[in-house]
C-alpha positions in Angstrom: -14.3 -15.3 9.2 -10.9 -16.7 10.6 -11.3 -19.9 9.1 -12.1 -18.4 5.9 -8.6 -17.1 6.2 -6.9 -20.7 7.1 -4.7 -20.8 4.3 -2.8 -17.6 4.6 -1.9 -18.8 8.4 -2.1 -22.9 8.5 0.1 -22.6 11.2 -1.9 -21.8 14.4 -4.9 -20.1 15.1 -6.3 -17.9 17.9 -9.2 -15.3 19.1 -9.8 -12.9 21.9 -12.9 -10.5 23.1 -13.3 -8.3 25.3 -16.7 -5.8 25.5 -17.8 -4.9 22.1 -14.5 -5.9 20.3 -13.3 -9.3 19.2 -10.2 -10.5 17.5 -9.6 -13.5 15.3 -6.2 -14.5 13.6 -4.4 -17.1 11.4 -0.9 -17.9 12.0 2.0 -18.2 9.6 4.8 -18.7 11.6 7.9 -16.7 10.5 9.5 -14.9 13.4 9.6 -16.1 17.1 8.3 -19.8 16.4 7.1 -20.3 19.8 3.6 -20.1 21.3 4.8 -16.4 22.8 4.4 -14.7 19.3 0.8 -16.0 18.9 -1.8 -13.9 17.7 -4.1 -12.0 19.2 -1.5 -10.8 21.3 -2.5 -9.4 24.6 -0.1 -7.0 26.9 -2.2 -6.8 30.0 0.2 -4.6 31.7 -0.3 -2.0 28.9 -4.0 -2.6 28.3 -3.1 -3.4 24.5 -3.9 -6.0 22.3 -3.2 -6.8 18.6 -3.6 -9.1 15.7 -1.8 -7.9 12.3 -0.3 -9.7 9.2 3.1 -8.4 7.7 6.8 -8.6 9.2 8.8 -5.4 10.6 12.1 -5.6 9.0 13.6 -3.5 11.7 12.2 -5.1 14.8 15.2 -5.9 16.5 16.3 -2.2 16.5 12.9 -1.3 17.9 13.0 -3.8 20.5 16.2 -2.5 21.5 15.3 1.2 21.6 12.1 -0.2 23.5 13.7 -2.0 26.4 16.3 0.8 26.6 13.5 3.1 27.7 12.5 0.4 30.2 9.9 -1.7 28.5 10.2 -5.5 29.6 9.8 -7.9 26.2 8.2 -10.9 27.1 8.7 -12.6 23.2 11.2 -12.8 20.1 8.2 -11.5 18.0 8.0 -8.5 15.7 4.4 -8.5 17.1 5.2 -7.7 20.7 7.3 -4.8 19.4 4.3 -3.1 17.6 2.4 -3.2 20.9 5.2 -1.6 23.0 5.7 0.9 20.0 2.2 2.1 19.7 2.3 2.7 23.7 5.4 4.4 23.5 5.0 6.7 20.6 1.2 6.4 19.9 -0.5 6.4 16.3 2.6 8.0 14.6 4.5 5.0 15.9 4.0 3.8 12.0 6.5 6.3 10.9 9.6 4.2 12.8 8.4 0.9 11.1 10.4 -0.7 8.2 8.1 -3.3 6.6 4.9 -4.5 5.5 1.6 -4.8 7.4 -1.9 -4.7 8.4 -2.9 -4.3 11.7 -5.7 -3.8 14.5 -4.5 -2.4 18.0 -7.5 -2.2 20.6 -6.8 -0.5 23.8 -8.3 -2.4 26.6 -10.0 0.8 28.9 -11.2 3.4 25.7 -12.1 0.8 23.3 -10.3 2.6 20.8 -9.1 0.3 18.1 -6.5 1.5 15.0 -6.2 0.0 12.4 -3.2 0.6 9.9 -2.1 -0.4 6.5 1.9 -0.1 5.0 3.2 2.6 3.1 2.6 0.6 -0.1 -0.1 -1.4 0.2 1.9 -4.7 0.6 -0.8 -6.3 2.8 -4.3 -5.8 2.4 -6.9 -4.7 5.0 -10.9 -4.7 3.6 -13.9 -3.3 5.8 -17.4 -3.3 6.2 -19.8 -1.5 8.0 -23.5 -1.2 9.0 -25.7 0.0 11.6 -24.4 -2.5 14.2 -21.0 -3.6 13.7 -17.5 -2.6 11.8 -15.4 -5.4 10.7 -12.4 -5.7 9.3 -10.4 -8.9 7.4 -7.1 -9.5 5.3 -9.3 -11.0 2.7 -13.0 -10.2 1.1 -14.0 -13.4 1.5 -13.4 -13.4 5.0 -15.8 -10.5 5.4 -18.7 -12.2 3.5 -18.1 -15.2 5.7 -19.0 -13.2 8.3 -22.8 -12.6 7.0 -24.6 -9.7 6.6 -23.0 -8.0 3.7 -24.2 -5.7 0.7 -22.7 -7.8 -2.1 -24.4 -5.8 -5.0 -21.8 -4.7 -7.6 -20.5 -0.7 -7.2 -21.1 0.6 -10.3 -18.2 3.3 -10.2 -15.8 0.3 -9.2 -17.2 -1.9 -12.3 -16.3 1.1 -14.4 -12.7 1.4 -12.9 -12.5 -2.2 -13.3 -13.5 -2.3 -17.0 -11.8 1.1 -18.0 -9.1 1.5 -15.7 -7.0 -2.0 -16.5 -8.9 -3.7 -13.9 -7.4 -1.5 -11.3 -10.3 -0.1 -8.7 -8.6 2.4 -6.7 -9.5 2.4 -2.7 -11.3 2.9 -1.0 -13.8 1.3 -3.3 -13.8 -2.3 -4.2 -15.9 -4.2 -6.4 -18.8 -4.9 -3.7 -21.1 -2.1 -2.7 -20.7 -3.1 1.0 -16.8 -3.8 1.4 -14.2 -0.9 1.2 -10.5 -1.0 1.5 -8.1 1.0 3.9 -5.6 3.1 1.3 -2.3 2.3 1.4 -0.6 4.7 4.3 -3.4 5.2 6.2 -4.6 4.9 10.0 -8.2 4.3 10.4 -8.9 5.4 14.4 -12.7 3.7 15.2 -13.5 5.6 18.6 -16.2 5.2 20.7 -18.0 8.2 23.0 -19.4 7.7 26.4 -22.7 7.4 24.6 -21.5 4.8 22.9 -21.6 6.2 19.7 -18.6 5.3 17.6 -16.3 7.6 15.0 -14.2 6.5 12.1 -11.4 8.7 11.4 -9.0 8.1 8.4 -5.5 9.7 7.9 -2.8 9.2 5.6 1.0 8.9 7.2 3.0 8.9 4.3 3.2 10.4 0.9 5.7 9.9 -1.7 7.2 13.3 -2.9 7.9 13.2 -6.9 9.3 16.9 -6.9 12.7 16.9 -8.6 15.2 17.9 -5.5 17.8 20.5 -5.8 20.3 18.8 -3.6 20.5 16.1 -6.4 20.6 18.3 -9.4 24.4 17.6 -10.3 24.5 14.0 -9.2 26.0 11.9 -12.3 24.7 8.6 -13.6 27.4 6.7 -11.4 26.5 8.6 -8.4 22.7 7.6 -9.3 23.9 3.8 -10.1 25.6 3.7 -6.5 22.8 5.3 -4.5 20.2 2.8 -6.0 22.6 -0.1 -5.6 23.4 0.7 -1.9 19.2 1.2 -1.3 18.4 -2.0 -2.9 20.9 -4.1 -1.3 19.9 -2.6 2.0 16.0 -3.3 1.2 17.0 -7.1 0.2 18.9 -7.4 3.6 16.0 -6.1 5.4 14.0 -8.9 3.9 16.1 -11.8 5.2 14.5 -11.5 8.8 12.9 -14.5 9.6 13.6 -17.7 11.8 12.8 -20.0 8.7 14.7 -20.2 5.2 14.1 -17.5 2.8 14.1 -18.3 -0.7 13.8 -16.1 -3.8 11.6 -16.4 -7.1 13.9 -16.3 -10.1 12.5 -15.6 -13.5 16.3 -14.7 -15.2 15.1 -10.9 -16.0 17.0 -8.0 -14.6 14.8 -7.6 -11.6 14.9 -10.9 -9.7 18.7 -11.8 -11.1 19.7 -8.7 -8.9 17.8 -9.5 -5.9 19.6 -13.2 -5.7 23.0 -11.3 -6.8 22.4 -9.0 -3.9 21.0 -11.8 -1.5 24.3 -14.2 -2.4 26.5 -10.9 -1.6 24.8 -10.9 1.7 26.1 -14.4 2.3 23.0 -16.5 1.8 25.0 -19.6 0.2 23.0 -22.5 -1.2 20.2 -20.0 -1.5 16.8 -21.6 -2.2 15.5 -20.4 -6.1 12.7 -21.0 -7.9 11.8 -21.0 -11.7 8.3 -21.5 -13.3 8.2 -23.0 -17.1 5.1 -24.1 -19.3 4.9 -26.7 -22.1 5.5 -24.6 -25.8 2.9 -24.1 -27.7 2.5 -23.3 -31.2 6.6 -23.0 -31.6 6.8 -20.4 -28.7 8.6 -21.5 -26.0 6.8 -22.0 -22.7 9.7 -21.3 -20.2 12.8 -19.0 -19.8 14.7 -21.9 -17.9 18.0 -20.6 -20.2 18.2 -17.3 -18.2 17.5 -18.4 -14.8 20.0 -21.4 -15.0 22.8 -18.8 -15.9 21.9 -16.5 -12.7 21.7 -20.0 -10.4 24.8 -21.1 -11.4 26.6 -17.9 -11.3 25.4 -17.4 -7.8 25.5 -21.0 -6.8 21.9 -21.3 -5.6 19.8 -24.0 -4.6 17.8 -23.9 -7.9 14.5 -25.7 -8.7 12.9 -25.9 -12.2 9.5 -26.1 -11.8 7.4 -27.6 -15.1 3.8 -27.4 -15.0 2.2 -29.6 -17.6 -0.8 -28.3 -19.6 -3.2 -30.9 -17.8 -2.5 -28.6 -14.5 -3.6 -25.2 -15.6 -7.5 -25.6 -16.3 -7.6 -27.5 -12.9 -6.1 -24.8 -11.3 -8.3 -21.6 -12.5 -11.3 -22.3 -9.6 -8.1 -22.1 -7.3 -6.7 -19.4 -8.5 -10.0 -17.7 -8.9 -11.0 -18.4 -5.2 -7.6 -17.2 -4.1 -8.6 -13.9 -5.3 -9.7 -10.9 -2.6 -10.9 -8.8 -5.7 -11.7 -9.9 -9.3 -7.7 -10.1 -11.5 -7.8 -10.2 -15.2 -3.8 -10.6 -15.3 -2.7 -13.9 -17.4 -0.2 -15.1 -14.9 -2.4 -15.3 -11.7 -3.3 -19.2 -12.4 1.0 -19.3 -13.0 1.6 -17.6 -9.9 -0.9 -19.9 -8.1 0.9 -22.9 -9.1 4.6 -21.8 -8.6 3.5 -20.6 -5.1 2.0 -24.2 -4.5 5.3 -25.9 -5.5 7.3 -23.2 -3.8 5.7 -23.2 -0.6 6.5 -27.0 -0.3 10.4 -26.0 0.3 9.9 -22.5 2.0 7.5 -20.2 3.8 9.0 -17.1 2.9 10.5 -15.8 -0.7 11.6 -12.5 -2.4 10.1 -11.3 -5.7 11.1 -8.6 -7.7 7.8 -7.4 -8.3 7.4 -3.3 -8.4 10.2 -2.4 -10.0 9.0 -1.5 -13.2 6.5 1.0 -11.6 9.6 2.2 -9.7 11.9 2.8 -12.1 9.5 3.3 -15.3 9.8 0.0 -17.1 6.5 -0.1 -18.7 6.2 1.5 -22.5 3.8 4.6 -21.6 6.7 6.3 -19.9 8.8 7.3 -22.7 5.6 9.1 -24.2 4.9 10.9 -21.0 8.0 12.9 -21.3 7.5 14.3 -25.0 6.2 18.1 -24.9 2.8 17.3 -25.7 2.3 15.4 -22.0 4.0 18.3 -20.0 0.4 19.6 -19.2 -2.0 17.6 -17.2 -4.5 17.4 -19.8 -1.8 16.5 -22.0 -0.5 13.8 -19.6 -4.1 12.4 -19.3 -4.2 11.8 -22.7 -1.2 10.2 -23.1 -1.3 7.7 -20.3 -5.1 7.2 -21.0 -4.0 6.0 -24.8 -1.8 3.6 -23.1 -3.4 2.7 -20.2 -7.0 2.7 -20.4 -9.1 -0.4 -22.2 -12.1 1.3 -22.9 -14.3 4.9 -22.8 -17.6 5.1 -21.3 -19.4 3.9 -24.3 -17.5 1.0 -24.5 -18.1 -0.1 -20.7 -21.7 0.8 -21.1 -21.9 -1.5 -24.2 -20.1 -4.6 -22.3 -23.1 -4.7 -19.6 -26.5 -5.6 -19.1 -28.7 -2.3 -18.2 -28.7 -1.2 -14.7 -24.8 -2.3 -13.8 -23.3 0.9 -14.9 -26.1 3.7 -14.0 -26.9 6.4 -17.1 -25.5 9.1 -14.5 -22.1 7.4 -13.9 -21.0 8.3 -17.5 -23.4 11.0 -18.5 -24.1 14.1 -16.1 -27.1 15.8 -16.4 -25.8 18.9 -18.6 -24.8 15.8 -21.1 -21.3 15.8 -20.6 -18.9 12.8 -19.7 -18.6 11.7 -16.5 -16.2 9.1 -16.9 -15.3 8.4 -13.3 -12.1 6.7 -14.1 -11.0 9.5 -16.4 -11.6 11.8 -13.5 -9.8 10.1 -11.1 -6.6 10.5 -13.2 -7.3 13.6 -14.2 -7.7 14.9 -10.2 -4.4 12.9 -9.1 -2.2 14.2 -11.9 -3.5 17.4 -10.9 -2.2 17.3 -7.4 1.1 19.3 -6.1 4.4 17.1 -5.9 4.6 16.0 -9.6 5.4 18.5 -12.3 6.0 16.3 -15.4 4.1 13.9 -17.2 6.6 10.9 -16.4 6.5 12.0 -12.8 2.9 12.3 -12.3 2.4 8.8 -14.3 5.0 7.6 -12.0 3.1 8.7 -8.7 0.0 7.2 -9.6 1.2 3.7 -11.0 3.6 3.4 -7.6 0.5 4.3 -5.4 -2.5 3.2 -6.9 -1.8 0.5 -9.8 1.0 -1.1 -8.2 -1.1 -1.8 -5.0 -4.2 -2.9 -6.6 -2.8 -5.1 -9.6 0.6 -6.7 -9.3 1.1 -6.2 -5.5 -2.4 -7.6 -4.9 -1.8 -10.2 -7.3 1.4 -11.6 -5.6 0.0 -11.4 -1.8 -3.2 -13.3 -2.9 -1.7 -16.1 -4.9 1.2 -16.5 -2.3 -0.8 -16.5 0.6 -3.0 -18.8 -0.6 -0.4 -21.3 -0.3 0.5 -20.0 3.1 3.7 -18.2 1.6 5.0 -14.9 2.7 6.3 -12.9 -0.6 8.6 -9.8 0.3 9.2 -7.2 -2.4 12.7 -5.2 -1.6 11.7 -3.1 -5.0 8.9 -1.5 -2.8 11.0 -0.6 0.1 9.8 2.7 1.2 13.1 4.2 1.1 14.0 2.8 -2.0 10.9 4.2 -3.9 11.4 7.4 -1.7 15.0 7.4 -3.9 13.5 6.3 -7.2 10.6 8.9 -7.5 12.2 12.3 -7.9 15.5 12.3 -8.9 16.7 15.5 -10.8 16.9 13.8 -14.1 15.0 11.1 -15.8 16.6 8.8 -18.4 14.7 8.0 -21.4 15.6 4.2 -20.7 15.0 4.1 -17.1 16.5 0.3 -17.0 19.8 1.3 -18.0 20.6 2.1 -14.5 19.4 -1.3 -13.6 21.8 -3.0 -16.2 24.6 -0.6 -14.7 24.0 -1.8 -11.4 23.9 -5.5 -12.4 27.4 -5.3 -13.9 28.9 -3.7 -11.0 27.3 -6.3 -9.0 29.0 -8.9 -11.3 32.1 -7.1 -11.1 31.8 -7.5 -7.1 
């Protein structure tokens, strides 16, 4: 299973077992490059072991706090901080973490295992369970490598995939025998005195999309200042590393803001990367003219990566092989090839992914603000019109009999089942989002974002041992952006305003 994840962690490998629990790990060395930071990490004094993937950006602050409480630290890694923090604060230690992570912590004496995933699901965590064992991994193929997994297609997941724009919400995956830990969730696996094992899942964070009275009188400059300050902090947090940190630069607003803020944080000679393809049918295949402006303005060490048509088709197999779940985005191959080239220069890059979901940059948001989208039913109808690919009849017409069970799309009373429509309706009906725009933002931020663009970034970068960091998904920035007192009809105006302020110093 660990060997199947070797591309995600090409620098080192480790295994550990005790009793009925075993951990395997592949390491990408980012923080504390010495063997002291290796995994699985065991703290014999505390009786704990851990393996995980990700980065805790505030680990130095937590380490200082923990040493002040008497803990002895034997490494310079954020891995050890996870162990000590869990010992000190228990399951709620995750509330103190600022970062991206998927972890497994084992208690030696009780046999308890705690699995956890970061708030925005930036790092993946898959599960499979049968009568004899529970297994987990950062990728679905790693679970398959362990054997004994039910690989039949989950018909409800297939319906989501074909209708809900290729998004399969957690805990489902396309395979009946594999689930995924939802974002912002903890899974406690605990044996009792008779050896029976229980599994409990809890949610530790939920963004609130209700309007806040204390921000009702904020002016547009107030919002610009708050967003810029929060994004600046998010970018600076993601500089934590013992290796150089680069940046993907398309030349658009999102990545250009990040480059400017990195330069403002003192990153001189920052390595930036843009990708371009051959022109076809009079359509230009690159946006170098935009990225070059930003690179020159901020004096970056810029790399124009030109991909010939001859490389595209041969890369298709590799891109598909890098997917933990099926993806249909047209830029998967491009991101796969970009990551291959970037990994030759750096191990860590910041990326502008997530801005469109957090700041309402998609075309379906303006219609969600219209009066006919004010009710839950109106919101569902408007969102469905813009985002859904097809209805139940369309799904059934695409697949052979037996793959989509009749009961999924048709209830016994003859009414339309439509699990994807039902999922969106239930999500929109939850408390904490009172308008059509807020409902769509909450769904996109917590579900669509996680299981489309964010998953794509993780899968394609880690296929080449490259760590992608996404400052627009800093949870404090998401909390700020989610529930403003007023929502602009053109949300990107704020980003442009921030960019102007940035250029002005």
